[in-house]
C-alpha atoms as an extended CHARMM CRD file, in Angstrom:
* protein
*
       257  EXT
         1         1  MET       CA           -167.8700000000      -33.6520000000      -79.0320000000  PROA      1               0.0000000000
         2         2  ILE       CA           -166.8160000000      -33.2400000000      -82.6760000000  PROA      2               0.0000000000
         3         3  ASN       CA           -167.9130000000      -36.0840000000      -84.9540000000  PROA      3               0.0000000000
         4         4  TYR       CA           -164.7790000000      -37.2370000000      -86.7830000000  PROA      4               0.0000000000
         5         5  PHE       CA           -166.6100000000      -39.9700000000      -88.7040000000  PROA      5               0.0000000000
         6         6  ASP       CA           -169.2160000000      -38.1460000000      -90.8030000000  PROA      6               0.0000000000
         7         7  THR       CA           -167.5280000000      -37.7500000000      -94.1790000000  PROA      7               0.0000000000
         8         8  LYS       CA           -167.5760000000      -40.0520000000      -97.1930000000  PROA      8               0.0000000000
         9         9  SER       CA           -163.7900000000      -40.3550000000      -97.1790000000  PROA      9               0.0000000000
        10        10  ILE       CA           -163.5820000000      -41.6620000000      -93.6180000000  PROA      10              0.0000000000
        11        11  ALA       CA           -166.6110000000      -43.9330000000      -94.0590000000  PROA      11              0.0000000000
        12        12  ASP       CA           -165.0070000000      -45.4940000000      -97.1530000000  PROA      12              0.0000000000
        13        13  ARG       CA           -161.7470000000      -46.0240000000      -95.2570000000  PROA      13              0.0000000000
        14        14  TYR       CA           -163.5720000000      -47.3840000000      -92.2140000000  PROA      14              0.0000000000
        15        15  GLU       CA           -165.4710000000      -49.9590000000      -94.2730000000  PROA      15              0.0000000000
        16        16  LYS       CA           -162.2750000000      -51.2580000000      -95.8940000000  PROA      16              0.0000000000
        17        17  GLY       CA           -159.7420000000      -50.7880000000      -93.1230000000  PROA      17              0.0000000000
        18        18  ARG       CA           -161.2640000000      -51.7890000000      -89.7730000000  PROA      18              0.0000000000
        19        19  PRO       CA           -160.4800000000      -55.3410000000      -88.6040000000  PROA      19              0.0000000000
        20        20  TYR       CA           -163.3610000000      -57.6580000000      -87.7940000000  PROA      20              0.0000000000
        21        21  PHE       CA           -162.5850000000      -58.6220000000      -84.1860000000  PROA      21              0.0000000000
        22        22  HSD       CA           -166.2200000000      -58.2080000000      -83.1140000000  PROA      22              0.0000000000
        23        23  LEU       CA           -167.3700000000      -61.8030000000      -83.5410000000  PROA      23              0.0000000000
        24        24  ASP       CA           -164.7530000000      -63.1080000000      -81.0920000000  PROA      24              0.0000000000
        25        25  THR       CA           -166.0170000000      -60.6000000000      -78.5300000000  PROA      25              0.0000000000
        26        26  ILE       CA           -169.6760000000      -61.5140000000      -79.1110000000  PROA      26              0.0000000000
        27        27  LEU       CA           -168.8850000000      -65.2240000000      -78.7190000000  PROA      27              0.0000000000
        28        28  GLY       CA           -167.1750000000      -64.3960000000      -75.4290000000  PROA      28              0.0000000000
        29        29  ILE       CA           -170.2940000000      -62.4770000000      -74.3470000000  PROA      29              0.0000000000
        30        30  LYS       CA           -172.4760000000      -65.4300000000      -75.3280000000  PROA      30              0.0000000000
        31        31  ASN       CA           -170.3400000000      -67.7450000000      -73.2160000000  PROA      31              0.0000000000
        32        32  TYR       CA           -170.1800000000      -65.4050000000      -70.2140000000  PROA      32              0.0000000000
        33        33  LEU       CA           -173.9620000000      -64.9010000000      -70.1380000000  PROA      33              0.0000000000
        34        34  GLY       CA           -174.6720000000      -68.5710000000      -70.8260000000  PROA      34              0.0000000000
        35        35  LEU       CA           -176.9520000000      -67.8320000000      -73.7740000000  PROA      35              0.0000000000
        36        36  THR       CA           -178.3630000000      -71.0380000000      -75.2350000000  PROA      36              0.0000000000
        37        37  ALA       CA           -180.9300000000      -69.4510000000      -77.5640000000  PROA      37              0.0000000000
        38        38  LYS       CA           -180.9030000000      -66.2810000000      -79.6150000000  PROA      38              0.0000000000
        39        39  LEU       CA           -182.2800000000      -63.1090000000      -78.0870000000  PROA      39              0.0000000000
        40        40  ASP       CA           -185.3750000000      -61.6680000000      -79.7210000000  PROA      40              0.0000000000
        41        41  LYS       CA           -184.1190000000      -58.1120000000      -80.3100000000  PROA      41              0.0000000000
        42        42  ALA       CA           -180.7820000000      -56.4170000000      -79.7280000000  PROA      42              0.0000000000
        43        43  LEU       CA           -179.5870000000      -52.8820000000      -80.4000000000  PROA      43              0.0000000000
        44        44  ASP       CA           -176.1010000000      -51.8730000000      -81.4970000000  PROA      44              0.0000000000
        45        45  VAL       CA           -175.3450000000      -48.1950000000      -80.8030000000  PROA      45              0.0000000000
        46        46  ALA       CA           -172.6210000000      -46.3110000000      -82.7250000000  PROA      46              0.0000000000
        47        47  CYS       CA           -172.5160000000      -49.1520000000      -85.2380000000  PROA      47              0.0000000000
        48        48  GLY       CA           -170.2590000000      -47.4370000000      -87.7820000000  PROA      48              0.0000000000
        49        49  THR       CA           -170.2010000000      -49.5040000000      -90.9660000000  PROA      49              0.0000000000
        50        50  GLY       CA           -171.9740000000      -52.3960000000      -89.2920000000  PROA      50              0.0000000000
        51        51  LEU       CA           -169.2340000000      -54.8450000000      -88.2850000000  PROA      51              0.0000000000
        52        52  SER       CA           -170.4890000000      -54.8690000000      -84.6950000000  PROA      52              0.0000000000
        53        53  ALA       CA           -174.1000000000      -55.2600000000      -85.8590000000  PROA      53              0.0000000000
        54        54  LYS       CA           -173.0640000000      -58.1490000000      -88.1200000000  PROA      54              0.0000000000
        55        55  ALA       CA           -171.4450000000      -59.9390000000      -85.1780000000  PROA      55              0.0000000000
        56        56  LEU       CA           -174.4990000000      -59.3800000000      -82.9970000000  PROA      56              0.0000000000
        57        57  LEU       CA           -176.5560000000      -61.5400000000      -85.3950000000  PROA      57              0.0000000000
        58        58  GLU       CA           -174.7850000000      -64.4930000000      -83.7800000000  PROA      58              0.0000000000
        59        59  ILE       CA           -176.8560000000      -64.0380000000      -80.6110000000  PROA      59              0.0000000000
        60        60  ALA       CA           -179.9420000000      -62.0660000000      -81.7340000000  PROA      60              0.0000000000
        61        61  GLU       CA           -182.7800000000      -62.8320000000      -84.1280000000  PROA      61              0.0000000000
        62        62  HSD       CA           -183.1130000000      -59.1640000000      -85.1020000000  PROA      62              0.0000000000
        63        63  VAL       CA           -180.6290000000      -56.3200000000      -84.7160000000  PROA      63              0.0000000000
        64        64  ASP       CA           -181.4120000000      -52.6310000000      -84.7460000000  PROA      64              0.0000000000
        65        65  ALA       CA           -178.3150000000      -50.5100000000      -85.2870000000  PROA      65              0.0000000000
        66        66  THR       CA           -177.8720000000      -46.7640000000      -84.9900000000  PROA      66              0.0000000000
        67        67  ASP       CA           -175.1410000000      -44.2800000000      -85.7440000000  PROA      67              0.0000000000
        68        68  ILE       CA           -174.8390000000      -40.5020000000      -85.8690000000  PROA      68              0.0000000000
        69        69  SER       CA           -173.0980000000      -40.6250000000      -89.2660000000  PROA      69              0.0000000000
        70        70  ALA       CA           -175.1980000000      -40.9400000000      -92.4150000000  PROA      70              0.0000000000
        71        71  GLU       CA           -172.0460000000      -41.7520000000      -94.3910000000  PROA      71              0.0000000000
        72        72  MET       CA           -171.1880000000      -44.6660000000      -92.1050000000  PROA      72              0.0000000000
        73        73  LEU       CA           -174.7110000000      -46.0350000000      -92.4520000000  PROA      73              0.0000000000
        74        74  HSD       CA           -174.5280000000      -45.6510000000      -96.2300000000  PROA      74              0.0000000000
        75        75  ASN       CA           -171.5150000000      -48.0050000000      -96.1900000000  PROA      75              0.0000000000
        76        76  ALA       CA           -172.9150000000      -50.3860000000      -93.5710000000  PROA      76              0.0000000000
        77        77  TYR       CA           -172.9970000000      -54.1600000000      -93.9160000000  PROA      77              0.0000000000
        78        78  GLN       CA           -176.4340000000      -55.1720000000      -95.2090000000  PROA      78              0.0000000000
        79        79  HSD       CA           -178.4850000000      -58.0790000000      -93.8870000000  PROA      79              0.0000000000
        80        80  PRO       CA           -182.2650000000      -58.6810000000      -93.8060000000  PROA      80              0.0000000000
        81        81  ARG       CA           -182.1670000000      -59.0840000000      -90.0200000000  PROA      81              0.0000000000
        82        82  ILE       CA           -180.4360000000      -55.7340000000      -89.4330000000  PROA      82              0.0000000000
        83        83  THR       CA           -182.2940000000      -52.4040000000      -89.4850000000  PROA      83              0.0000000000
        84        84  TYR       CA           -180.2020000000      -49.2340000000      -89.5260000000  PROA      84              0.0000000000
        85        85  THR       CA           -181.3420000000      -45.8410000000      -88.2240000000  PROA      85              0.0000000000
        86        86  LYS       CA           -179.5200000000      -42.5140000000      -88.0130000000  PROA      86              0.0000000000
        87        87  ALA       CA           -179.5860000000      -41.3770000000      -84.3760000000  PROA      87              0.0000000000
        88        88  THR       CA           -177.3410000000      -40.0350000000      -81.6630000000  PROA      88              0.0000000000
        89        89  ALA       CA           -176.4460000000      -42.3170000000      -78.7780000000  PROA      89              0.0000000000
        90        90  GLU       CA           -178.2380000000      -39.9310000000      -76.4400000000  PROA      90              0.0000000000
        91        91  GLN       CA           -181.5380000000      -39.9220000000      -78.3630000000  PROA      91              0.0000000000
        92        92  GLN       CA           -182.6700000000      -43.3750000000      -79.4130000000  PROA      92              0.0000000000
        93        93  LEU       CA           -186.1050000000      -43.3650000000      -81.0430000000  PROA      93              0.0000000000
        94        94  PHE       CA           -187.3980000000      -46.6810000000      -79.7280000000  PROA      94              0.0000000000
        95        95  GLU       CA           -190.2540000000      -47.6250000000      -77.4320000000  PROA      95              0.0000000000
        96        96  PRO       CA           -189.5920000000      -48.3420000000      -73.7430000000  PROA      96              0.0000000000
        97        97  ASP       CA           -188.5380000000      -51.8890000000      -72.8270000000  PROA      97              0.0000000000
        98        98  SER       CA           -187.7910000000      -52.8060000000      -76.4510000000  PROA      98              0.0000000000
        99        99  PHE       CA           -184.5040000000      -54.7200000000      -76.2850000000  PROA      99              0.0000000000
       100       100  ASP       CA           -182.9940000000      -57.8070000000      -74.6930000000  PROA      100             0.0000000000
       101       101  MET       CA           -179.4750000000      -56.4260000000      -75.1360000000  PROA      101             0.0000000000
       102       102  ILE       CA           -177.7540000000      -53.1780000000      -76.0920000000  PROA      102             0.0000000000
       103       103  THR       CA           -174.1440000000      -53.1990000000      -77.2680000000  PROA      103             0.0000000000
       104       104  VAL       CA           -171.6420000000      -50.4230000000      -77.9060000000  PROA      104             0.0000000000
       105       105  SER       CA           -168.3610000000      -51.2190000000      -79.6650000000  PROA      105             0.0000000000
       106       106  SER       CA           -165.4730000000      -48.7370000000      -79.4810000000  PROA      106             0.0000000000
       107       107  GLY       CA           -167.7650000000      -45.7190000000      -79.3000000000  PROA      107             0.0000000000
       108       108  VAL       CA           -168.7830000000      -44.9160000000      -75.7440000000  PROA      108             0.0000000000
       109       109  HSD       CA           -165.8590000000      -42.5010000000      -75.2690000000  PROA      109             0.0000000000
       110       110  TRP       CA           -167.5830000000      -40.1290000000      -77.7300000000  PROA      110             0.0000000000
       111       111  PHE       CA           -170.9010000000      -40.1120000000      -75.8210000000  PROA      111             0.0000000000
       112       112  ASP       CA           -172.4690000000      -37.9470000000      -73.1730000000  PROA      112             0.0000000000
       113       113  ILE       CA           -172.4930000000      -41.1160000000      -71.0920000000  PROA      113             0.0000000000
       114       114  ASP       CA           -175.0390000000      -40.0750000000      -68.4630000000  PROA      114             0.0000000000
       115       115  ARG       CA           -177.5570000000      -39.1780000000      -71.1660000000  PROA      115             0.0000000000
       116       116  PHE       CA           -176.8190000000      -42.3930000000      -73.0440000000  PROA      116             0.0000000000
       117       117  LEU       CA           -177.3380000000      -44.4900000000      -69.9080000000  PROA      117             0.0000000000
       118       118  ALA       CA           -180.6940000000      -42.7860000000      -69.3770000000  PROA      118             0.0000000000
       119       119  GLN       CA           -181.7200000000      -43.8260000000      -72.9040000000  PROA      119             0.0000000000
       120       120  ALA       CA           -180.4010000000      -47.3480000000      -72.4330000000  PROA      120             0.0000000000
       121       121  ASN       CA           -182.3570000000      -47.6630000000      -69.1970000000  PROA      121             0.0000000000
       122       122  ARG       CA           -185.5180000000      -46.4990000000      -70.9660000000  PROA      122             0.0000000000
       123       123  ILE       CA           -185.3890000000      -48.8670000000      -73.9400000000  PROA      123             0.0000000000
       124       124  LEU       CA           -183.8060000000      -51.9530000000      -72.3560000000  PROA      124             0.0000000000
       125       125  LYS       CA           -186.0590000000      -54.5850000000      -70.8000000000  PROA      125             0.0000000000
       126       126  PRO       CA           -185.7150000000      -55.0490000000      -67.0260000000  PROA      126             0.0000000000
       127       127  GLY       CA           -183.0930000000      -57.6140000000      -66.1040000000  PROA      127             0.0000000000
       128       128  LYS       CA           -181.4410000000      -57.4330000000      -69.5420000000  PROA      128             0.0000000000
       129       129  TRP       CA           -177.9300000000      -56.4390000000      -70.5340000000  PROA      129             0.0000000000
       130       130  LEU       CA           -175.9710000000      -53.4090000000      -71.6520000000  PROA      130             0.0000000000
       131       131  ILE       CA           -172.6120000000      -54.5850000000      -73.0080000000  PROA      131             0.0000000000
       132       132  ILE       CA           -169.9180000000      -51.9990000000      -73.7260000000  PROA      132             0.0000000000
       133       133  TYR       CA           -166.7010000000      -53.1760000000      -75.3330000000  PROA      133             0.0000000000
       134       134  ASP       CA           -163.6320000000      -51.6840000000      -76.9070000000  PROA      134             0.0000000000
       135       135  SER       CA           -160.6540000000      -52.7920000000      -78.9480000000  PROA      135             0.0000000000
       136       136  PHE       CA           -157.7640000000      -50.3940000000      -79.3250000000  PROA      136             0.0000000000
       137       137  PHE       CA           -154.4670000000      -50.1180000000      -81.1040000000  PROA      137             0.0000000000
       138       138  ASN       CA           -151.7710000000      -49.8460000000      -78.4510000000  PROA      138             0.0000000000
       139       139  GLY       CA           -148.7080000000      -50.0440000000      -80.6560000000  PROA      139             0.0000000000
       140       140  GLU       CA           -147.6300000000      -53.6240000000      -79.9790000000  PROA      140             0.0000000000
       141       141  MET       CA           -146.1500000000      -55.3850000000      -83.0070000000  PROA      141             0.0000000000
       142       142  LEU       CA           -145.1740000000      -58.9090000000      -82.0530000000  PROA      142             0.0000000000
       143       143  GLU       CA           -141.4550000000      -59.6530000000      -82.3410000000  PROA      143             0.0000000000
       144       144  VAL       CA           -140.6130000000      -56.0630000000      -83.3940000000  PROA      144             0.0000000000
       145       145  ASP       CA           -139.6540000000      -54.1420000000      -80.2670000000  PROA      145             0.0000000000
       146       146  THR       CA           -138.5950000000      -51.0590000000      -82.2120000000  PROA      146             0.0000000000
       147       147  PHE       CA           -142.1800000000      -50.5730000000      -83.4010000000  PROA      147             0.0000000000
       148       148  ASN       CA           -143.3490000000      -50.5720000000      -79.8050000000  PROA      148             0.0000000000
       149       149  ASP       CA           -141.1010000000      -47.5410000000      -79.2200000000  PROA      149             0.0000000000
       150       150  TRP       CA           -142.0430000000      -45.8730000000      -82.5130000000  PROA      150             0.0000000000
       151       151  TYR       CA           -145.7340000000      -45.7910000000      -81.7410000000  PROA      151             0.0000000000
       152       152  PRO       CA           -145.6860000000      -43.5940000000      -78.5990000000  PROA      152             0.0000000000
       153       153  LEU       CA           -142.5320000000      -41.6120000000      -79.3770000000  PROA      153             0.0000000000
       154       154  THR       CA           -143.0970000000      -40.8480000000      -83.0640000000  PROA      154             0.0000000000
       155       155  TYR       CA           -146.6600000000      -41.6320000000      -84.1420000000  PROA      155             0.0000000000
       156       156  LEU       CA           -148.4680000000      -40.2280000000      -81.1080000000  PROA      156             0.0000000000
       157       157  GLU       CA           -146.2320000000      -37.1770000000      -81.0800000000  PROA      157             0.0000000000
       158       158  LYS       CA           -147.2770000000      -36.3780000000      -84.6450000000  PROA      158             0.0000000000
       159       159  PHE       CA           -150.8740000000      -37.5690000000      -84.3050000000  PROA      159             0.0000000000
       160       160  PRO       CA           -152.0470000000      -37.1720000000      -80.6860000000  PROA      160             0.0000000000
       161       161  PRO       CA           -155.5280000000      -38.5090000000      -79.9420000000  PROA      161             0.0000000000
       162       162  PRO       CA           -158.2720000000      -35.8650000000      -79.8390000000  PROA      162             0.0000000000
       163       163  ALA       CA           -160.1940000000      -35.2650000000      -76.6190000000  PROA      163             0.0000000000
       164       164  ARG       CA           -162.6290000000      -37.9940000000      -75.6330000000  PROA      164             0.0000000000
       165       165  ASN       CA           -164.5390000000      -39.1080000000      -72.5580000000  PROA      165             0.0000000000
       166       166  ASN       CA           -162.0720000000      -41.5220000000      -70.9360000000  PROA      166             0.0000000000
       167       167  THR       CA           -162.6810000000      -40.6090000000      -67.2950000000  PROA      167             0.0000000000
       168       168  TYR       CA           -166.2670000000      -41.7340000000      -66.7070000000  PROA      168             0.0000000000
       169       169  ASN       CA           -167.0530000000      -43.2060000000      -63.2920000000  PROA      169             0.0000000000
       170       170  TRP       CA           -167.9930000000      -46.8320000000      -64.0130000000  PROA      170             0.0000000000
       171       171  SER       CA           -168.2540000000      -47.7630000000      -60.3470000000  PROA      171             0.0000000000
       172       172  GLY       CA           -171.1190000000      -49.9250000000      -59.1730000000  PROA      172             0.0000000000
       173       173  GLU       CA           -172.3470000000      -47.1130000000      -56.9480000000  PROA      173             0.0000000000
       174       174  ASN       CA           -172.6000000000      -44.6210000000      -59.8000000000  PROA      174             0.0000000000
       175       175  LEU       CA           -174.2180000000      -47.1260000000      -62.1540000000  PROA      175             0.0000000000
       176       176  SER       CA           -176.7170000000      -48.1550000000      -59.4900000000  PROA      176             0.0000000000
       177       177  ASN       CA           -177.9520000000      -44.5680000000      -59.5150000000  PROA      177             0.0000000000
       178       178  LYS       CA           -178.6050000000      -45.0040000000      -63.2590000000  PROA      178             0.0000000000
       179       179  ASN       CA           -180.6400000000      -48.1970000000      -62.5960000000  PROA      179             0.0000000000
       180       180  PHE       CA           -177.8420000000      -50.5510000000      -63.7010000000  PROA      180             0.0000000000
       181       181  GLU       CA           -175.9530000000      -53.2730000000      -61.9010000000  PROA      181             0.0000000000
       182       182  PHE       CA           -172.2580000000      -53.5620000000      -62.7720000000  PROA      182             0.0000000000
       183       183  LEU       CA           -171.5350000000      -57.2640000000      -63.2770000000  PROA      183             0.0000000000
       184       184  GLN       CA           -167.9270000000      -57.4810000000      -64.4000000000  PROA      184             0.0000000000
       185       185  GLU       CA           -165.1950000000      -56.0590000000      -66.6220000000  PROA      185             0.0000000000
       186       186  LYS       CA           -162.9670000000      -58.4100000000      -68.5820000000  PROA      186             0.0000000000
       187       187  GLN       CA           -159.7940000000      -57.5900000000      -70.4650000000  PROA      187             0.0000000000
       188       188  LEU       CA           -159.5210000000      -58.5640000000      -74.1360000000  PROA      188             0.0000000000
       189       189  SER       CA           -156.7620000000      -58.9000000000      -76.7100000000  PROA      189             0.0000000000
       190       190  HSD       CA           -156.8310000000      -59.6100000000      -80.4330000000  PROA      190             0.0000000000
       191       191  ASP       CA           -153.8780000000      -60.5860000000      -82.6300000000  PROA      191             0.0000000000
       192       192  ILE       CA           -154.4260000000      -59.3830000000      -86.2010000000  PROA      192             0.0000000000
       193       193  GLU       CA           -152.1140000000      -59.7350000000      -89.2030000000  PROA      193             0.0000000000
       194       194  PHE       CA           -151.4890000000      -56.6850000000      -91.3890000000  PROA      194             0.0000000000
       195       195  ASN       CA           -149.3910000000      -56.0640000000      -94.4500000000  PROA      195             0.0000000000
       196       196  ILE       CA           -148.0920000000      -52.5220000000      -94.7730000000  PROA      196             0.0000000000
       197       197  ASP       CA           -150.9870000000      -51.3710000000      -96.9840000000  PROA      197             0.0000000000
       198       198  GLN       CA           -153.5370000000      -52.6840000000      -94.4930000000  PROA      198             0.0000000000
       199       199  LEU       CA           -151.7900000000      -51.0610000000      -91.5410000000  PROA      199             0.0000000000
       200       200  VAL       CA           -151.5450000000      -47.6950000000      -93.3100000000  PROA      200             0.0000000000
       201       201  LEU       CA           -155.2400000000      -47.8760000000      -94.1860000000  PROA      201             0.0000000000
       202       202  TYR       CA           -156.1890000000      -48.8460000000      -90.6310000000  PROA      202             0.0000000000
       203       203  LEU       CA           -154.1990000000      -45.9910000000      -89.0950000000  PROA      203             0.0000000000
       204       204  THR       CA           -155.8990000000      -43.4790000000      -91.3990000000  PROA      204             0.0000000000
       205       205  THR       CA           -159.2460000000      -44.5640000000      -89.9280000000  PROA      205             0.0000000000
       206       206  GLN       CA           -158.1300000000      -43.4670000000      -86.4690000000  PROA      206             0.0000000000
       207       207  SER       CA           -159.4510000000      -40.1890000000      -85.1080000000  PROA      207             0.0000000000
       208       208  ASN       CA           -155.8060000000      -39.1940000000      -84.4880000000  PROA      208             0.0000000000
       209       209  ILE       CA           -155.3170000000      -38.7170000000      -88.2310000000  PROA      209             0.0000000000
       210       210  THR       CA           -158.9120000000      -37.8940000000      -89.1600000000  PROA      210             0.0000000000
       211       211  ALA       CA           -158.8980000000      -34.9430000000      -86.7450000000  PROA      211             0.0000000000
       212       212  GLN       CA           -155.8900000000      -33.4020000000      -88.4920000000  PROA      212             0.0000000000
       213       213  VAL       CA           -157.3960000000      -33.9780000000      -91.9320000000  PROA      213             0.0000000000
       214       214  GLU       CA           -160.7050000000      -32.3970000000      -90.8790000000  PROA      214             0.0000000000
       215       215  ARG       CA           -158.8590000000      -29.3720000000      -89.4660000000  PROA      215             0.0000000000
       216       216  GLY       CA           -156.9350000000      -28.8780000000      -92.7130000000  PROA      216             0.0000000000
       217       217  ILE       CA           -153.5510000000      -29.6200000000      -91.1490000000  PROA      217             0.0000000000
       218       218  MET       CA           -152.8160000000      -32.3060000000      -93.7420000000  PROA      218             0.0000000000
       219       219  THR       CA           -154.5150000000      -34.4550000000      -96.3580000000  PROA      219             0.0000000000
       220       220  TYR       CA           -154.9990000000      -38.2030000000      -96.2890000000  PROA      220             0.0000000000
       221       221  ASN       CA           -152.4690000000      -38.5070000000      -99.1150000000  PROA      221             0.0000000000
       222       222  GLU       CA           -149.8840000000      -36.6690000000      -97.0300000000  PROA      222             0.0000000000
       223       223  ALA       CA           -150.6420000000      -38.8270000000      -93.9850000000  PROA      223             0.0000000000
       224       224  GLU       CA           -150.3240000000      -41.9790000000      -96.0710000000  PROA      224             0.0000000000
       225       225  ALA       CA           -146.9870000000      -40.8770000000      -97.5360000000  PROA      225             0.0000000000
       226       226  TRP       CA           -145.6320000000      -40.1930000000      -94.0450000000  PROA      226             0.0000000000
       227       227  LEU       CA           -146.8830000000      -43.5540000000      -92.7780000000  PROA      227             0.0000000000
       228       228  TYR       CA           -145.3690000000      -45.5400000000      -95.6420000000  PROA      228             0.0000000000
       229       229  ASN       CA           -142.0200000000      -43.8450000000      -95.0540000000  PROA      229             0.0000000000
       230       230  GLN       CA           -142.1650000000      -44.5260000000      -91.3150000000  PROA      230             0.0000000000
       231       231  LEU       CA           -143.5270000000      -48.0840000000      -91.4360000000  PROA      231             0.0000000000
       232       232  SER       CA           -141.4210000000      -49.5610000000      -94.2520000000  PROA      232             0.0000000000
       233       233  PRO       CA           -138.4770000000      -50.4500000000      -91.9550000000  PROA      233             0.0000000000
       234       234  PHE       CA           -140.7760000000      -52.6220000000      -89.8160000000  PROA      234             0.0000000000
       235       235  PHE       CA           -141.9440000000      -54.7830000000      -92.7430000000  PROA      235             0.0000000000
       236       236  SER       CA           -138.9770000000      -56.9890000000      -93.5880000000  PROA      236             0.0000000000
       237       237  THR       CA           -141.6250000000      -59.6860000000      -93.9830000000  PROA      237             0.0000000000
       238       238  GLU       CA           -144.8800000000      -59.2850000000      -95.9070000000  PROA      238             0.0000000000
       239       239  LYS       CA           -147.1000000000      -59.3770000000      -92.8370000000  PROA      239             0.0000000000
       240       240  ARG       CA           -146.7480000000      -58.4310000000      -89.2070000000  PROA      240             0.0000000000
       241       241  THR       CA           -148.9680000000      -59.2960000000      -86.2450000000  PROA      241             0.0000000000
       242       242  ILE       CA           -150.4210000000      -56.4280000000      -84.2290000000  PROA      242             0.0000000000
       243       243  ARG       CA           -151.7780000000      -57.1310000000      -80.7690000000  PROA      243             0.0000000000
       244       244  PHE       CA           -154.7970000000      -54.9800000000      -79.9550000000  PROA      244             0.0000000000
       245       245  GLY       CA           -155.8610000000      -54.3670000000      -76.3810000000  PROA      245             0.0000000000
       246       246  GLY       CA           -159.4580000000      -54.2550000000      -75.2730000000  PROA      246             0.0000000000
       247       247  TRP       CA           -162.0810000000      -54.7210000000      -72.5960000000  PROA      247             0.0000000000
       248       248  VAL       CA           -165.7470000000      -55.5700000000      -72.1610000000  PROA      248             0.0000000000
       249       249  LYS       CA           -168.0230000000      -54.1800000000      -69.4540000000  PROA      249             0.0000000000
       250       250  TYR       CA           -171.1110000000      -56.1740000000      -68.4640000000  PROA      250             0.0000000000
       251       251  LEU       CA           -174.0130000000      -54.1140000000      -67.0920000000  PROA      251             0.0000000000
       252       252  LYS       CA           -177.5160000000      -55.3000000000      -66.2590000000  PROA      252             0.0000000000
       253       253  LYS       CA           -180.6520000000      -53.2190000000      -65.9640000000  PROA      253             0.0000000000
       254       254  LYS       CA           -182.2330000000      -53.6770000000      -62.5560000000  PROA      254             0.0000000000
       255       255  GLN       CA           -185.3700000000      -55.7440000000      -62.3110000000  PROA      255             0.0000000000
       256       256  ALA       CA           -188.6630000000      -53.9170000000      -61.8460000000  PROA      256             0.0000000000
       257       257  TYR       CA           -190.4300000000      -54.7540000000      -58.5820000000  PROA      257             0.0000000000
């Protein structure tokens, strides 16, 4: 698939405009797995500018983090317990049985998932966890019903999402063939406050808009002007609350016998 996140302009926007929901998700993972001590080593794949790697420090002593985009890694959150490496999800350059946990935040739909699962199986310790989670903008502005109509009827008509891998077979039977046990999927939601500037910036980090910019259909300045014109009527108050949807999938590598 095309990489929509490998330019300086999108990496700069991503660093400034993406909300930090990741810690809430990691704390939920910690609770679900009953972790009472930090894991030795964890890997965050498709880390972007490092918000997901930052959150993973809550449950891991050391975090390795990889991304296909050099620009994203250049802008990534820095911490002495995080090591960043440029790599595709399907080709992780680590030794077998290296990690106690692998996480993927809002990126698996860009992967060749079968190839990624083969890599995860290779580098994850037996009996340890692969956690895949997502948080997505679904156009729900609390207490503003007209926005909830605007998003699918106006925004998505102008900026449809580019093709992605949303039809993977996550059944236990299929995953068992990849040497993983499917434990559970849980639904998530995050309520995040935005002023109009923050919401415009966030929307310009989406692949919906980035794809059109990369194809030369419009510039970021043109997209921003359109968004300000469209969103102004919804901001009679300084801030509005957006409810993001989400989910987390818990997978476990089978034990070696």
